[in-house]
VEXGU-83731 format. One record per atom (N, C-alpha, C, O): residue in one letter; x negated, y, z. Coordinates in steps of 0.2 Angstrom, whole numbers, padded with zeros to 4 digits. Atoms other than C-alpha are relative to their C-alpha. Layout:
// VEXGU-83731
{A {X Y Z}},
...
***
This chain:
// VEXGU-83731
{M {-0001 0003 0007}},
{M {-0071 0014 0059}},
{M {0002 -0007 0001}},
{M {0007 -0009 -0003}},
{R {-0002 0006 -0001}},
{R {-0069 -0003 0065}},
{R {0007 -0001 0002}},
{R {0011 -0005 -0001}},
{Q {-0007 0000 -0002}},
{Q {-0052 0001 0073}},
{Q {0004 0001 -0006}},
{Q {0010 -0002 -0006}},
{Y {-0005 -0002 0005}},
{Y {-0045 0008 0057}},
{Y {-0002 -0002 -0007}},
{Y {0002 -0001 -0011}},
{Q {0002 0002 0007}},
{Q {-0054 0000 0043}},
{Q {0005 -0005 -0004}},
{Q {0006 -0004 -0010}},
{G {-0005 0004 0003}},
{G {-0040 -0013 0040}},
{G {0006 0004 -0002}},
{G {0008 0003 -0008}},
{R {-0005 -0004 0002}},
{R {-0027 0000 0039}},
{R {-0001 0005 -0006}},
{R {0003 0005 -0010}},
{V {0002 -0004 0005}},
{V {-0037 0011 0028}},
{V {0000 -0004 -0007}},
{V {0002 -0002 -0012}},
{Y {0000 0004 0006}},
{Y {-0040 -0003 0016}},
{Y {0007 -0002 -0002}},
{Y {0008 -0002 -0008}},
{S {-0007 0001 0001}},
{S {-0022 -0008 0017}},
{S {0004 0005 -0004}},
{S {0007 0004 -0009}},
{V {-0003 -0006 0003}},
{V {-0016 0009 0012}},
{V {-0003 0001 -0007}},
{V {0001 0002 -0012}},
{A {0004 -0001 0007}},
{A {-0029 0010 -0002}},
{A {0003 -0005 -0005}},
{A {0004 -0004 -0011}},
{Y {-0002 0005 0005}},
{Y {-0024 -0007 -0009}},
{Y {0007 0001 -0002}},
{Y {0009 -0001 -0008}},
{H {-0007 -0001 0002}},
{H {-0005 -0003 -0009}},
{H {0001 0005 -0005}},
{H {0005 0005 -0009}},
{Y {-0001 -0006 0005}},
{Y {-0008 0013 -0018}},
{Y {-0004 -0003 -0007}},
{Y {-0001 -0001 -0012}},
{L {0004 0002 0006}},
{L {-0021 0005 -0031}},
{L {0001 -0006 -0003}},
{L {0001 -0007 -0009}},
{G {-0002 0007 0003}},
{G {-0016 -0013 -0032}},
{G {-0006 -0004 -0002}},
{G {-0005 -0009 -0006}},
{N {0006 0003 0002}},
{N {-0034 -0018 -0034}},
{N {-0005 -0001 0006}},
{N {-0006 0004 0009}},
{A {0004 0001 -0006}},
{A {-0045 -0026 -0021}},
{A {-0007 0004 0000}},
{A {-0009 0007 0005}},
{E {0006 -0003 0001}},
{E {-0061 -0019 -0028}},
{E {0000 0008 0001}},
{E {-0004 0011 0004}},
{D {-0001 -0008 -0001}},
{D {-0055 -0001 -0030}},
{D {0002 0002 0007}},
{D {0000 0007 0009}},
{A {-0002 -0001 -0007}},
{A {-0047 -0002 -0013}},
{A {-0006 0000 0005}},
{A {-0007 0004 0009}},
{R {0006 0000 -0004}},
{R {-0064 -0007 -0005}},
{R {-0004 0007 -0001}},
{R {-0006 0010 0003}},
{D {0003 -0006 0001}},
{D {-0072 0008 -0014}},
{D {0003 0006 0003}},
{D {0000 0010 0006}},
{L {-0004 -0006 -0003}},
{L {-0059 0020 -0009}},
{L {0000 0000 0007}},
{L {-0001 0006 0010}},
{A {0001 0000 -0007}},
{A {-0060 0014 0009}},
{A {-0006 0003 0002}},
{A {-0007 0007 0007}},
{Q {0007 -0003 -0001}},
{Q {-0078 0018 0009}},
{Q {-0001 0007 -0001}},
{Q {-0003 0011 0003}},
{E {0000 -0008 0002}},
{E {-0076 0035 0001}},
{E {0004 0003 0005}},
{E {0002 0009 0007}},
{T {-0004 -0003 -0006}},
{T {-0062 0038 0014}},
{T {-0004 0001 0006}},
{T {-0003 0007 0009}},
{F {0004 -0001 -0007}},
{F {-0073 0035 0029}},
{F {-0005 0005 -0001}},
{F {-0007 0008 0004}},
{I {0005 -0005 0000}},
{I {-0086 0046 0022}},
{I {0003 0007 0001}},
{I {0001 0011 0004}},
{R {-0004 -0006 -0001}},
{R {-0073 0060 0020}},
{R {0002 0001 0008}},
{R {0001 0007 0010}},
{I {-0002 0000 -0007}},
{I {-0067 0056 0038}},
{I {-0006 0002 0004}},
{I {-0005 0007 0008}},
{Y {0006 -0002 -0004}},
{Y {-0085 0057 0045}},
{Y {-0002 0007 -0001}},
{Y {-0004 0010 0004}},
{R {0002 -0007 0001}},
{R {-0088 0074 0037}},
{R {0004 0005 0004}},
{R {0002 0010 0005}},
{T {-0004 -0005 -0003}},
{T {-0073 0082 0045}},
{T {0003 -0002 0007}},
{T {0008 0001 0009}},
{L {-0003 0003 -0006}},
{L {-0070 0072 0061}},
{L {0000 0005 0005}},
{L {0005 0004 0010}},
{D {0000 -0005 -0005}},
{D {-0075 0086 0072}},
{D {0006 0005 0000}},
{D {0007 0008 0005}},
{R {-0005 -0005 0000}},
{R {-0060 0096 0067}},
{R {0007 -0003 0001}},
{R {0012 0000 0000}},
{V {-0006 0004 -0001}},
{V {-0047 0083 0071}},
{V {0002 -0001 0008}},
{V {-0003 -0003 0012}},
{D {-0002 0001 -0006}},
{D {-0037 0082 0087}},
{D {0001 -0008 0001}},
{D {0004 -0011 -0003}},
{A {0000 0007 0000}},
{A {-0038 0064 0094}},
{A {0007 -0003 0000}},
{A {0009 -0008 -0001}},
{S {-0007 0002 0000}},
{S {-0019 0063 0097}},
{S {0003 -0001 -0007}},
{S {0008 -0004 -0008}},
{T {-0003 0000 0007}},
{T {-0016 0065 0078}},
{T {-0005 -0004 -0005}},
{T {-0004 -0003 -0011}},
{L {0006 0003 0004}},
{L {-0031 0054 0072}},
{L {0003 -0005 -0005}},
{L {0001 -0004 -0011}},
{L {-0003 0005 0005}},
{L {-0021 0040 0064}},
{L {0004 0003 -0005}},
{L {0002 0001 -0011}},
{P {-0003 -0003 0006}},
{P {-0009 0050 0054}},
{P {-0005 0004 -0004}},
{P {-0004 0004 -0010}},
{W {0005 -0004 0004}},
{W {-0023 0061 0049}},
{W {-0004 -0005 -0005}},
{W {-0006 -0003 -0011}},
{I {0004 0005 0004}},
{I {-0034 0046 0043}},
{I {0005 -0003 -0005}},
{I {0002 -0004 -0011}},
{L {-0004 0002 0005}},
{L {-0019 0039 0034}},
{L {0001 0005 -0006}},
{L {0002 0003 -0012}},
{R {-0001 -0006 0005}},
{R {-0016 0056 0025}},
{R {-0006 0000 -0004}},
{R {-0006 0001 -0010}},
{V {0006 -0001 0004}},
{V {-0034 0057 0020}},
{V {-0001 -0006 -0005}},
{V {-0003 -0005 -0011}},
{T {0000 0006 0004}},
{T {-0033 0039 0013}},
{T {0005 0001 -0006}},
{T {0003 -0001 -0011}},
{R {-0005 -0001 0005}},
{R {-0017 0043 0004}},
{R {-0002 0005 -0005}},
{R {-0002 0004 -0011}},
{N {0002 -0005 0004}},
{N {-0024 0059 -0003}},
{N {-0006 -0003 -0005}},
{N {-0006 -0001 -0011}},
{A {0006 0002 0004}},
{A {-0040 0050 -0009}},
{A {0003 -0005 -0005}},
{A {0000 -0005 -0011}},
{A {-0003 0005 0004}},
{A {-0029 0036 -0017}},
{A {0003 0004 -0006}},
{A {0003 0002 -0012}},
{V {-0003 -0004 0005}},
{V {-0019 0049 -0026}},
{V {-0005 0004 -0005}},
{V {-0004 0004 -0011}},
{D {0006 -0003 0004}},
{D {-0035 0058 -0032}},
{D {-0003 -0005 -0005}},
{D {-0004 -0003 -0010}},
{F {0003 0005 0004}},
{F {-0042 0042 -0038}},
{F {0005 -0002 -0006}},
{F {0003 -0002 -0012}},
{L {-0005 0002 0005}},
{L {-0026 0038 -0048}},
{L {0000 0006 -0005}},
{L {0001 0005 -0011}},
{R {0000 -0006 0004}},
{R {-0026 0056 -0055}},
{R {-0006 -0001 -0005}},
{R {-0006 0001 -0011}},
{R {0006 0000 0004}},
{R {-0044 0054 -0061}},
{R {0000 -0006 -0005}},
{R {-0002 -0005 -0010}},
{R {-0001 0006 0005}},
{R {-0040 0037 -0069}},
{R {0005 0002 -0005}},
{R {0005 -0001 -0011}},
{G {-0004 -0003 0005}},
{G {-0026 0046 -0078}},
{G {0007 -0005 -0001}},
{G {0011 -0003 -0005}},
{A {-0006 0004 0002}},
{A {-0013 0032 -0077}},
{A {0001 -0005 0007}},
{A {-0003 -0006 0011}},
{R {-0001 0005 -0005}},
{R {-0005 0020 -0065}},
{R {-0004 -0007 -0001}},
{R {-0005 -0008 -0007}},
{P {0004 0006 0001}},
{P {-0015 0004 -0061}},
{P {0004 -0005 -0003}},
{P {0010 -0006 -0002}},
{P {-0004 0006 0002}},
{P {-0010 -0012 -0070}},
{P {0002 -0004 0006}},
{P {-0001 -0004 0011}},
{S {-0003 0004 -0006}},
{S {0001 -0022 -0059}},
{S {-0003 -0006 0002}},
{S {-0002 -0009 0007}},
{E {0002 0007 -0002}},
{E {-0007 -0038 -0060}},
{E {-0007 -0002 -0004}},
{E {-0007 -0005 -0009}},
{D {0007 0002 0002}},
{D {-0026 -0039 -0064}},
{D {-0003 -0005 0004}},
{D {-0002 -0005 0010}},
{L {0003 0005 -0004}},
{L {-0035 -0054 -0059}},
{L {-0008 0002 0001}},
{L {-0011 0004 -0003}},
{V {0006 -0002 -0001}},
{V {-0051 -0050 -0050}},
{V {-0004 -0006 0002}},
{V {-0002 -0011 0005}},
{A {0004 0006 0000}},
{A {-0065 -0063 -0051}},
{A {-0002 -0001 0008}},
{A {-0002 -0007 0009}},
{D {0001 0002 -0007}},
{D {-0069 -0061 -0032}},
{D {0006 -0003 0003}},
{D {0005 -0007 0008}},
{D {-0006 0003 -0003}},
{D {-0051 -0066 -0028}},
{D {0000 -0008 -0002}},
{D {0003 -0012 0002}},
{L {-0001 0007 0002}},
{L {-0054 -0083 -0037}},
{L {-0006 -0004 0002}},
{L {-0006 -0010 0001}},
{R {0006 0004 -0002}},
{R {-0071 -0088 -0030}},
{R {0001 -0005 0005}},
{R {-0003 -0010 0005}},
{D {-0002 0004 -0005}},
{D {-0064 -0096 -0015}},
{D {0006 -0004 -0001}},
{D {0011 -0002 0002}},
{L {-0007 0004 0002}},
{L {-0051 -0109 -0021}},
{L {0002 -0005 0005}},
{L {0007 -0007 0005}},
{K {-0002 0004 -0006}},
{K {-0052 -0119 -0005}},
{K {0005 0003 0004}},
{K {0004 0008 0007}},
{S {-0005 -0003 -0005}},
{S {-0037 -0117 0006}},
{S {-0002 0000 0007}},
{S {-0005 -0005 0009}},
{R {0002 0000 -0008}},
{R {-0039 -0112 0024}},
{R {0006 -0002 0004}},
{R {0005 -0002 0010}},
{T {-0006 0002 -0004}},
{T {-0022 -0117 0029}},
{T {0001 -0007 0000}},
{T {-0002 -0011 -0004}},
{R {-0001 0007 0000}},
{R {-0016 -0134 0034}},
{R {0005 -0002 -0005}},
{R {0005 -0008 -0008}},
{D {-0005 0002 0005}},
{D {-0002 -0134 0021}},
{D {-0001 0005 -0006}},
{D {0002 0010 -0006}},
{P {0002 -0004 0006}},
{P {-0008 -0128 0004}},
{P {0007 0003 -0004}},
{P {0007 0008 -0007}},
{E {-0006 -0002 0004}},
{E {0010 -0127 -0003}},
{E {0003 0006 0003}},
{E {0005 0010 0000}},
{Q {-0003 -0006 -0003}},
{Q {0016 -0115 0010}},
{Q {-0004 0006 -0001}},
{Q {-0002 0011 -0002}},
{E {0004 -0006 0001}},
{E {0001 -0104 0008}},
{E {0001 0002 -0007}},
{E {0001 0008 -0009}},
{C {-0001 -0002 0007}},
{C {0004 -0104 -0011}},
{C {0007 0004 -0001}},
{C {0007 0009 -0004}},
{D {-0006 -0004 0000}},
{D {0022 -0099 -0008}},
{D {-0001 0007 0003}},
{D {0002 0012 0000}},
{R {0002 -0007 -0004}},
{R {0016 -0085 0004}},
{R {-0003 0004 -0005}},
{R {-0001 0010 -0005}},
{Q {0004 -0004 0005}},
{Q {0004 -0079 -0009}},
{Q {0004 0002 -0006}},
{Q {0004 0008 -0008}},
{D {-0004 -0001 0006}},
{D {0017 -0080 -0023}},
{D {0005 0006 0002}},
{D {0006 0011 -0001}},
{R {-0004 -0006 -0003}},
{R {0029 -0069 -0012}},
{R {-0003 0006 0001}},
{R {-0001 0011 -0001}},
{K {0004 -0006 -0001}},
{K {0016 -0057 -0008}},
{K {-0002 0003 -0007}},
{K {-0001 0009 -0008}},
{R {0001 -0003 0007}},
{R {0012 -0055 -0027}},
{R {0006 0003 -0003}},
{R {0006 0008 -0006}},
{L {-0006 -0003 0003}},
{L {0030 -0053 -0031}},
{L {0002 0007 0003}},
{L {0004 0011 0000}},
{I {-0001 -0006 -0003}},
{I {0032 -0040 -0018}},
{I {-0004 0006 -0002}},
{I {-0002 0012 -0003}},
{Q {0004 -0005 0003}},
{Q {0017 -0031 -0024}},
{Q {0002 0003 -0007}},
{Q {0002 0009 -0008}},
{R {-0002 -0002 0007}},
{R {0023 -0031 -0042}},
{R {0007 0004 0001}},
{R {0008 0009 -0003}},
{A {-0006 -0004 -0001}},
{A {0040 -0025 -0036}},
{A {-0001 0007 0003}},
{A {0002 0012 0001}},
{L {0002 -0006 -0003}},
{L {0032 -0011 -0026}},
{L {-0003 0005 -0006}},
{L {-0001 0011 -0006}},
{A {0003 -0003 0006}},
{A {0023 -0006 -0042}},
{A {0006 0003 -0004}},
{A {0004 0008 -0008}},
{R {-0006 -0002 0005}},
{R {0040 -0004 -0051}},
{R {0004 0006 0004}},
{R {0008 0009 0000}},
{L {-0004 -0005 -0004}},
{L {0047 0008 -0037}},
{L {-0002 0007 -0002}},
{L {-0008 0008 -0005}},
{T {0002 -0007 0001}},
{T {0047 0027 -0039}},
{T {-0006 0001 0005}},
{T {-0006 -0002 0010}},
{S {0006 -0001 -0004}},
{S {0031 0034 -0031}},
{S {0002 0002 0007}},
{S {-0001 0000 0012}},
{L {-0002 -0002 -0007}},
{L {0041 0042 -0016}},
{L {0002 -0006 0003}},
{L {0001 -0007 0009}},
{N {-0002 0006 -0003}},
{N {0050 0026 -0013}},
{N {-0005 -0005 0002}},
{N {-0005 -0008 0008}},
{R {0006 0004 -0001}},
{R {0034 0016 -0014}},
{R {-0004 0002 0006}},
{R {-0006 -0002 0011}},
{E {0003 -0003 -0005}},
{E {0026 0028 -0002}},
{E {0004 -0001 0007}},
{E {0001 -0003 0012}},
{I {-0004 0001 -0006}},
{I {0040 0027 0011}},
{I {0000 -0008 0002}},
{I {-0001 -0009 0008}},
{I {0000 0007 -0002}},
{I {0040 0008 0010}},
{I {-0007 -0002 0003}},
{I {-0008 -0005 0008}},
{I {0007 0002 -0003}},
{I {0021 0007 0013}},
{I {-0001 0003 0007}},
{I {-0003 0000 0011}},
{L {0001 -0003 -0006}},
{L {0021 0019 0027}},
{L {0004 -0003 0006}},
{L {0002 -0004 0011}},
{K {-0005 0002 -0005}},
{K {0037 0013 0036}},
{K {-0001 -0008 0001}},
{K {-0001 -0010 0007}},
{E {0000 0008 -0001}},
{E {0037 -0006 0033}},
{E {-0007 -0003 0000}},
{E {-0007 -0008 0004}},
{I {0007 0003 0000}},
{I {0019 -0010 0029}},
{I {-0005 0002 0006}},
{I {-0008 -0001 0009}},
{Q {0004 -0003 -0005}},
{Q {0010 0002 0040}},
{Q {0003 0001 0007}},
{Q {0000 0003 0012}},
{E {-0004 -0001 -0006}},
{E {0024 0003 0053}},
{E {-0001 0006 0004}},
{E {-0001 0007 0010}},
{M {0001 -0006 -0003}},
{M {0022 0021 0056}},
{M {0007 0002 0002}},
{M {0012 0001 -0001}},
{P {-0006 -0002 -0002}},
{P {0036 0029 0066}},
{P {0003 0005 -0005}},
{P {-0001 0009 -0008}},
{L {-0003 -0005 0004}},
{L {0049 0040 0057}},
{L {-0003 0007 0001}},
{L {-0003 0011 -0004}},
{Q {0002 -0007 -0001}},
{Q {0043 0056 0065}},
{Q {-0007 0001 -0003}},
{Q {-0008 0006 -0006}},
{E {0007 -0001 0003}},
{E {0025 0053 0060}},
{E {0001 0000 -0008}},
{E {-0003 0004 -0011}},
{I {-0001 0000 0007}},
{I {0031 0049 0042}},
{I {0002 0007 -0002}},
{I {0000 0010 -0007}},
{A {-0003 -0006 0001}},
{A {0041 0065 0042}},
{A {-0005 0006 0000}},
{A {-0006 0010 -0005}},
{A {0005 -0005 0000}},
{A {0026 0075 0047}},
{A {-0005 -0001 -0005}},
{A {-0008 0004 -0008}},
{F {0004 0002 0006}},
{F {0015 0066 0035}},
{F {0002 0002 -0006}},
{F {-0002 0005 -0010}},
{L {-0003 -0002 0007}},
{L {0026 0069 0020}},
{L {0002 0008 0000}},
{L {0003 0010 -0005}},
{G {-0002 -0007 0000}},
{G {0031 0087 0026}},
{G {0007 0000 -0001}},
{G {0009 0005 -0005}},
{V {-0008 0000 0002}},
{V {0050 0083 0025}},
{V {0003 -0001 0007}},
{V {0000 -0004 0012}},
{P {-0004 0002 -0007}},
{P {0064 0082 0039}},
{P {0000 -0007 0001}},
{P {0000 -0011 -0004}},
{I {-0001 0007 -0002}},
{I {0066 0066 0048}},
{I {0006 -0003 -0003}},
{I {0006 -0009 -0005}},
{G {-0006 0003 0004}},
{G {0084 0064 0040}},
{G {-0002 -0002 -0007}},
{G {0001 -0006 -0009}},
{T {0002 0001 0007}},
{T {0076 0065 0023}},
{T {-0004 -0007 0000}},
{T {-0003 -0011 -0004}},
{V {0004 0006 0000}},
{V {0064 0051 0028}},
{V {0005 -0006 0001}},
{V {0004 -0011 -0002}},
{K {-0005 0006 -0001}},
{K {0079 0040 0035}},
{K {0003 -0001 -0006}},
{K {0004 -0007 -0008}},
{S {-0004 0002 0006}},
{S {0089 0042 0019}},
{S {-0004 -0003 -0005}},
{S {-0002 -0007 -0009}},
{R {0005 0002 0005}},
{R {0074 0040 0008}},
{R {-0002 -0008 0001}},
{R {-0003 -0012 -0003}},
{S {0002 0007 -0002}},
{S {0069 0024 0018}},
{S {0005 -0005 -0002}},
{S {0004 -0010 -0005}},
{N {-0005 0004 0002}},
{N {0086 0017 0015}},
{N {0001 -0001 -0007}},
{N {0001 -0007 -0009}},
{R {0000 0000 0007}},
{R {0086 0021 -0003}},
{R {-0006 -0005 -0003}},
{R {-0005 -0009 -0007}},
{A {0006 0003 0002}},
{A {0068 0014 -0005}},
{A {0001 -0008 0001}},
{A {-0001 -0012 -0003}},
{R {-0001 0007 -0002}},
{R {0073 -0003 0004}},
{R {0005 -0003 -0005}},
{R {0005 -0008 -0008}},
{I {-0005 0002 0005}},
{I {0089 -0004 -0008}},
{I {-0004 -0001 -0007}},
{I {-0003 -0006 -0010}},
{E {0003 0001 0006}},
{E {0078 -0001 -0023}},
{E {-0005 -0006 0000}},
{E {-0005 -0009 -0005}},
{L {0004 0005 0000}},
{L {0065 -0013 -0018}},
{L {0004 -0007 0000}},
{L {0002 -0012 -0004}},
{G {-0005 0006 0000}},
{G {0079 -0026 -0014}},
{G {0002 -0002 -0007}},
{G {0002 -0007 -0010}},
{Q {-0003 0000 0006}},
{Q {0087 -0023 -0031}},
{Q {-0006 -0003 -0005}},
{Q {-0005 -0007 -0010}},
{T {0005 0002 0004}},
{T {0070 -0025 -0040}},
{T {-0002 -0007 0001}},
{T {-0003 -0011 -0004}},
{L {0001 0007 -0002}},
{L {0066 -0041 -0031}},
{L {0005 -0005 -0003}},
{L {0003 -0010 -0006}},
{V {-0006 0004 0002}},
{V {0083 -0048 -0035}},
{V {-0001 -0001 -0008}},
{V {0000 -0006 -0011}},
{S {0000 0001 0008}},
{S {0081 -0044 -0054}},
{S {-0006 -0004 -0002}},
{S {-0006 -0007 -0007}},
{M {0006 0004 0002}},
{M {0063 -0051 -0054}},
{M {0001 -0007 0001}},
{M {-0001 -0011 -0003}},
{T {0000 0007 -0002}},
{T {0068 -0067 -0046}},
{T {0006 -0004 -0004}},
{T {0006 -0010 -0005}},
{R {-0005 0002 0004}},
{R {0084 -0069 -0057}},
{R {-0002 -0001 -0007}},
{R {0003 -0003 -0011}},
{G {0002 0001 0007}},
{G {0074 -0069 -0073}},
{G {0001 0006 -0005}},
{G {-0001 0006 -0010}},
{R {0000 -0006 0004}},
{R {0079 -0051 -0079}},
{R {-0006 0003 -0002}},
{R {-0008 0005 -0007}},
{I {0007 -0002 0000}},
{I {0061 -0046 -0076}},
{I {-0004 -0006 0002}},
{I {-0003 -0009 0007}},
{R {0004 0005 -0002}},
{R {0049 -0060 -0077}},
{R {-0005 0002 0005}},
{R {-0008 0007 0005}},
{P {0005 -0002 -0006}},
{P {0038 -0061 -0061}},
{P {-0007 0001 -0002}},
{P {-0010 0005 0001}},
{E {0007 -0001 0002}},
{E {0022 -0062 -0071}},
{E {-0001 0006 -0004}},
{E {-0006 0008 -0006}},
{D {0001 -0006 0004}},
{D {0026 -0046 -0080}},
{D {-0004 0006 0004}},
{D {-0005 0011 0001}},
***
């Protein structure tokens, strides 16, 4: 659990966009994993864990019945206002970029968002992504390229004022 908890939380957060929901989902995911761990081959453990996490996130979103809001403020995120970095301005810029990318990801098609999360954020190899999604590797490569283009276009439009970053 300790080895994979960061990745499980990260996948959950990127699907749900909410820290509290992601923590709950990560906990639920590890319960699911624990119940079926004896049926998994150790060589495919990480892709299987990520698949369980993805499926749990998709189930969560279906139960909720709608996509999550792209920018809710969670009270827990505001409790520690003291900067832990030496340069608060750089940290603020980094957090702004992170929020901008998160909002841009929320605007992508679900398949493109999934490809970006798995390939760029989770750094999964193309072969594992193809197996994970059940599509040929060539499809993953082309979708990955399209997803990056769509993300880039979305970021450019958001930063040029066509879409306000706080939307």
